[in-house]
C-alpha positions as CSV (number, residue, x, y, z in Angstrom):
1,X,0.0,0.0,0.0
2,X,1.4,3.3,-1.1
3,X,0.6,5.9,1.7
4,X,0.9,9.6,2.5
5,X,1.3,10.9,6.1
6,X,-0.3,14.1,7.3
7,X,1.2,15.4,10.6
8,X,4.8,14.7,11.7
9,X,4.6,15.4,15.4
10,X,5.0,13.3,18.5
11,X,2.7,10.4,17.8
12,X,3.9,10.1,14.3
13,X,7.6,10.1,15.4
14,X,7.2,7.9,18.5
15,X,4.8,5.3,17.1
16,X,4.2,5.4,13.3
17,X,7.7,5.9,12.1
18,X,9.0,2.8,13.9
19,X,5.9,0.7,12.8
20,X,6.1,1.7,9.2
21,X,9.9,1.1,9.2
22,X,9.5,-2.4,10.3
23,X,6.6,-3.1,8.0
24,X,8.0,-1.9,4.7
25,X,6.8,-5.1,3.0
26,X,3.3,-3.8,3.4
27,X,3.6,0.0,3.4
28,X,5.6,2.4,1.1
29,X,5.5,6.0,2.4
30,X,5.4,8.1,-0.8
31,X,4.8,11.6,0.8
32,X,4.6,13.4,4.2
33,X,3.0,16.7,4.9
34,X,3.4,19.0,7.9
35,X,3.1,22.8,8.4
36,X,6.6,22.6,9.6
37,X,9.1,21.8,6.8
38,X,11.6,20.8,9.4
39,X,9.4,18.0,10.8
40,X,8.3,16.9,7.2
41,X,11.9,16.6,6.2
42,X,12.8,14.7,9.4
43,X,10.0,12.1,9.0
44,X,10.5,11.8,5.3
45,X,14.3,11.2,5.8
46,X,13.5,8.4,8.3
47,X,11.0,6.6,6.1
48,X,12.6,7.3,2.7
49,X,9.6,9.3,1.4
50,X,10.4,11.3,-1.8
51,X,7.5,13.8,-1.4
52,X,7.7,16.5,1.4
53,X,4.9,19.0,1.6
54,X,3.7,21.9,3.8
55,X,0.4,22.2,1.8
56,X,-2.1,19.3,2.1
57,X,-3.9,20.5,-1.1
58,X,-0.6,20.2,-3.1
59,X,0.1,16.8,-1.8
60,X,-3.3,15.5,-2.6
61,X,-3.1,17.0,-6.1
62,X,0.3,15.5,-6.9
63,X,-0.9,12.1,-5.7
64,X,1.2,8.9,-6.3
65,X,-0.3,7.0,-3.3
66,X,-3.4,5.0,-2.5
67,X,-4.2,6.0,1.1
68,X,-3.7,9.0,3.5
69,X,-2.8,8.5,7.2
70,X,-4.0,11.6,9.2
71,X,-1.9,11.8,12.3
72,X,-1.9,15.6,13.1
73,X,-3.3,16.9,16.4
74,X,-6.7,18.6,16.8
75,X,-9.8,18.2,14.6
76,X,-9.2,16.1,11.4
77,X,-12.6,16.7,9.9
78,X,-11.5,19.1,7.0
79,X,-8.4,17.0,6.2
80,X,-10.4,13.8,6.0
81,X,-13.1,15.4,3.9
82,X,-10.4,16.7,1.3
83,X,-8.7,13.3,1.2
84,X,-12.0,11.4,0.7
85,X,-13.1,13.8,-1.9
86,X,-9.9,13.2,-3.8
87,X,-10.6,9.5,-3.8
88,X,-8.1,8.2,-1.2
89,X,-8.7,5.7,1.5
90,X,-8.2,7.3,4.8
91,X,-6.9,6.2,8.2
92,X,-7.5,9.0,10.7
93,X,-6.2,9.2,14.3
94,X,-8.8,10.2,17.0
95,X,-10.7,12.4,17.3
96,X,-12.3,12.5,13.8
97,X,-13.7,15.9,14.4
98,X,-14.7,18.4,16.9
99,X,-18.2,19.0,15.7
100,X,-21.1,16.8,14.4
101,X,-21.4,19.1,11.4
102,X,-17.8,18.1,10.3
103,X,-18.8,14.4,10.4
104,X,-22.0,15.2,8.5
105,X,-20.0,16.9,5.7
106,X,-17.9,13.9,5.0
107,X,-18.4,12.2,1.6
108,X,-18.7,8.4,1.2
109,X,-15.4,6.6,1.1
110,X,-13.2,4.2,3.0
111,X,-12.5,5.5,6.4
112,X,-11.0,4.0,9.6
113,X,-10.8,6.1,12.8
114,X,-7.7,5.1,14.9
115,X,-8.6,3.9,18.4
116,X,-5.9,1.4,18.9
117,X,-7.1,0.2,22.2
118,X,-10.0,-1.4,20.5
119,X,-7.3,-3.6,18.7
120,X,-5.4,-4.4,21.8
121,X,-5.2,-8.3,22.2
122,X,-6.3,-8.0,25.9
123,X,-9.3,-6.0,24.8
124,X,-10.2,-8.4,22.0
125,X,-9.9,-11.3,24.6
126,X,-12.2,-9.3,27.0
127,X,-14.8,-8.8,24.4
128,X,-15.0,-12.6,23.8
129,X,-15.2,-13.3,27.5
130,X,-18.1,-10.8,28.0
131,X,-20.3,-12.2,25.3
132,X,-22.7,-14.2,27.5
133,X,-22.6,-12.3,30.9
134,X,-24.6,-9.3,32.2
135,X,-22.4,-6.4,32.7
136,X,-23.3,-4.4,35.9
137,X,-20.7,-1.7,35.8
138,X,-17.6,-0.3,34.0
139,X,-15.2,1.7,36.1
140,X,-12.3,3.5,34.6
141,X,-9.3,5.3,36.3
142,X,-6.6,7.2,34.2
143,X,-3.4,8.5,35.8
144,X,-2.0,10.8,33.1
145,X,1.5,12.3,33.5
146,X,2.8,14.9,31.2
147,X,3.4,14.1,27.6
148,X,7.0,15.3,27.8
149,X,7.8,12.7,30.6
150,X,6.0,9.9,28.6
151,X,7.9,10.7,25.4
152,X,11.4,11.6,26.9
153,X,12.7,8.2,25.5
154,X,11.7,8.9,21.9
155,X,14.3,11.5,20.8
156,X,11.7,13.6,19.1
157,X,12.5,16.3,16.5
158,X,10.9,19.6,17.6
159,X,10.5,22.6,15.4
160,X,9.1,26.1,15.5
161,X,9.1,27.0,11.8
162,X,5.4,26.7,11.4
163,X,2.8,29.5,11.8
164,X,0.0,28.0,13.7
165,X,-2.1,31.2,13.9
166,X,-4.8,30.1,11.4
167,X,-4.9,26.5,12.9
168,X,-5.6,27.8,16.3
169,X,-8.4,30.2,15.0
170,X,-10.0,27.4,13.1
171,X,-9.9,25.2,16.2
172,X,-11.6,28.0,18.3
173,X,-14.2,28.4,15.7
174,X,-15.0,24.7,15.8
175,X,-15.2,24.9,19.6
176,X,-17.6,27.8,19.3
177,X,-19.7,25.7,16.9
178,X,-19.7,22.8,19.3
179,X,-20.2,24.7,22.6
180,X,-21.2,28.2,21.8
181,X,-19.1,31.3,21.6
182,X,-19.9,32.2,25.2
183,X,-18.8,28.8,26.7
184,X,-16.1,29.5,29.3
185,X,-12.7,27.9,29.4
186,X,-13.7,25.4,32.1
187,X,-16.4,23.9,29.7
188,X,-14.0,23.9,26.8
189,X,-11.4,22.2,28.9
190,X,-13.8,19.3,29.8
191,X,-14.7,19.0,26.1
192,X,-11.1,18.9,25.0
193,X,-10.2,16.3,27.6
194,X,-13.2,14.2,26.6
195,X,-12.3,14.2,23.0
196,X,-8.5,14.2,23.4
197,X,-8.0,11.5,26.0
198,X,-11.2,10.1,27.6
199,X,-12.4,9.2,24.1
200,X,-10.3,6.1,24.3
201,X,-12.4,4.9,27.2
202,X,-15.6,5.9,25.3
203,X,-14.4,3.7,22.5
204,X,-14.0,0.8,24.9
205,X,-17.5,1.3,26.3
206,X,-18.7,1.1,22.7
207,X,-16.9,-2.3,22.4
208,X,-18.2,-3.7,25.7
209,X,-21.7,-2.3,26.0
210,X,-22.4,0.4,23.6
211,X,-22.1,4.2,24.0
212,X,-23.5,5.8,27.2
213,X,-27.3,6.4,27.1
214,X,-27.0,9.3,29.6
215,X,-24.5,11.4,31.4
216,X,-25.6,12.2,34.9
217,X,-22.7,13.7,36.8
218,X,-19.5,15.6,35.8
219,X,-17.0,17.2,38.2
220,X,-13.6,18.8,37.9
221,X,-11.0,19.8,40.5
222,X,-7.3,20.6,40.8
223,X,-5.0,22.9,38.7
224,X,-6.0,22.8,35.0
225,X,-6.3,20.4,33.3
226,X,-6.8,18.8,36.7
227,X,-9.1,15.9,37.3
228,X,-12.4,15.0,35.8
229,X,-15.1,12.6,37.1
230,X,-17.9,11.4,34.9
231,X,-20.7,8.9,35.6
232,X,-23.9,7.8,34.0
233,X,-26.0,5.0,32.3
234,X,-25.0,2.4,29.8
235,X,-27.3,0.3,27.6
236,X,-29.4,-2.0,29.6
237,X,-29.1,-1.6,33.4
238,X,-25.3,-1.0,33.5
239,X,-23.6,2.1,34.8
240,X,-20.1,3.6,34.1
241,X,-17.8,5.9,36.0
242,X,-14.6,7.5,34.7
243,X,-12.0,9.3,36.8
244,X,-9.3,11.0,34.8
245,X,-6.3,12.6,36.6
246,X,-3.7,14.8,35.0
247,X,-0.6,14.4,37.3
248,X,2.3,16.1,35.7
249,X,5.0,14.4,37.8
250,X,3.3,11.0,38.3
251,X,5.8,8.2,37.8
252,X,4.2,6.5,34.7
253,X,0.9,6.5,32.8
254,X,-1.6,3.9,33.9
255,X,-5.1,3.3,32.9
256,X,-7.3,0.6,34.5
257,X,-10.7,-0.5,33.2
258,X,-12.7,-2.8,35.6
259,X,-15.8,-4.5,34.1
260,X,-18.0,-6.0,36.9
261,X,-20.4,-8.6,35.5
262,X,-22.8,-11.3,36.7
263,X,-20.1,-14.0,37.0
264,X,-16.9,-12.1,38.0
265,X,-14.7,-9.2,37.0
266,X,-12.4,-8.4,34.2
267,X,-9.7,-5.8,34.7
268,X,-7.6,-4.3,32.0
269,X,-4.3,-2.5,33.0
270,X,-3.0,-0.4,30.1
271,X,0.6,0.8,30.1
272,X,1.7,4.1,28.3
273,X,0.6,3.9,24.8
274,X,4.0,5.0,23.4
275,X,5.8,2.0,24.8
276,X,5.6,-0.3,21.7
277,X,4.8,-3.9,22.4
278,X,4.3,-3.3,26.2
279,X,1.4,-5.7,27.1
280,X,-1.9,-4.7,28.6
281,X,-2.6,-7.0,31.5
282,X,-6.0,-8.7,31.6
283,X,-7.0,-10.0,35.0
284,X,-9.9,-12.4,35.0
285,X,-11.7,-13.0,38.4
286,X,-13.9,-16.1,38.0
287,X,-16.0,-18.3,40.3
288,X,-14.2,-19.7,43.2
289,X,-12.3,-16.3,43.3
290,X,-9.8,-17.7,41.0
291,X,-7.6,-14.9,39.4
292,X,-5.9,-15.4,36.1
293,X,-3.6,-12.9,34.3
294,X,-3.4,-12.9,30.6
295,X,-1.1,-10.8,28.4
296,X,0.1,-10.6,24.9
297,X,2.9,-8.4,23.4
298,X,1.3,-8.0,20.0
299,X,1.2,-4.2,19.3
300,X,-2.3,-2.7,19.1
301,X,-1.2,0.1,16.9
302,X,0.3,-2.4,14.5
303,X,-2.8,-4.7,14.5
304,X,-4.9,-1.7,13.6
305,X,-2.7,-0.7,10.8
306,X,-2.8,-4.3,9.4
307,X,-6.5,-4.2,9.5
308,X,-6.5,-0.9,7.5
309,X,-4.1,-2.5,5.0
310,X,-6.3,-5.6,4.6
311,X,-9.4,-3.5,4.0
312,X,-11.2,-4.9,7.0
313,X,-14.4,-3.4,8.3
314,X,-13.2,-0.8,10.9
315,X,-14.0,-1.2,14.5
316,X,-14.7,2.6,14.4
317,X,-15.8,4.4,11.3
318,X,-17.6,7.7,11.0
319,X,-20.6,6.5,12.8
320,X,-18.7,5.4,15.9
321,X,-16.6,8.5,16.0
322,X,-19.8,10.6,15.8
323,X,-21.1,8.7,18.9
324,X,-18.0,9.7,20.9
325,X,-18.5,13.4,19.8
326,X,-22.1,13.2,21.0
327,X,-21.0,11.7,24.3
328,X,-18.3,14.4,24.7
329,X,-21.0,17.1,24.1
330,X,-23.3,15.5,26.6
331,X,-20.4,15.5,29.2
332,X,-19.8,19.3,28.4
333,X,-23.5,20.0,28.6
334,X,-23.9,18.3,32.0
335,X,-21.0,20.1,33.3
336,X,-22.3,23.5,32.2
337,X,-25.8,22.8,33.6
338,X,-24.6,21.6,37.0
339,X,-22.4,24.8,37.3
340,X,-24.9,27.2,35.7
341,X,-22.4,28.0,32.9
342,X,-23.2,29.4,29.5
343,X,-23.6,26.8,26.8
344,X,-24.6,26.9,23.1
345,X,-23.8,25.4,19.8
346,X,-24.4,21.8,19.1
347,X,-24.1,20.8,22.8
348,X,-27.0,22.8,23.8
349,X,-29.3,20.5,21.9
350,X,-28.2,17.6,24.2
């Protein structure tokens, strides 16, 4: 598969460059694009890509590839729209977009949204084990140190040769559309955390039970971005709770997902996502209080890319990504209502 990359920042350098380098029998990187020419050149040099661009439109027009991997930060809605309209298959890192309107504007085409935890072997095993049981609750805890500490090992190339003024203005306009122009920073922060990090947990809820049917409580505390607590209803009679804590100097990233069901408990313990082939530990508590640990070093990011290469039906497409945007808007709306804060835009409808 001949591919082009959009975005040459931290995730691209720490995750996708090593993966694509070791799977050259499947992927040939023909072009890379970033607003920073320094980053575009650095990634292109590592992957042997002949095309280096700072303009997405120019890269799409020149072509020479079959698919586009959208790996930049922020909303990807407009980039994905342009790539699909140009006839390319698209793999897009989460979040797909910041607004429901961006998703509605996407043309038909082959699209996979990247939620690598859905492809984690421990998650796939858990899905199998949960098929015939009644899930009572899903409880999530995320301990999130700084990105700098998580990526200190990766020897990233940094650059300041890109003007991001227009990008930031566009992002603010999308947040205005999602939350209303008068939404305060506290509401915007909850929304950004929900779509930027907690969305991984929303994607797991979609796999285990389906998306939340209601968000009942949202609280925040601590220095920004601080801690966020969310709880509500899942399909059937189940409930969920998510506690997300940004702890800048915490020793290591850790995420635990406990699924309590009619016959026992499954607990998933995820390591930092940037540590390639570090296994997620699945602990199974079964009748007789037997505890079994299961782990597999197969890399979830790699399994996801292989599924895209094979043309498999994605575990998340536009519809699943839209469900996560709706849930994130419900989270922001509940937080605003509880604290008597201004709210407009798409979230007001929820």
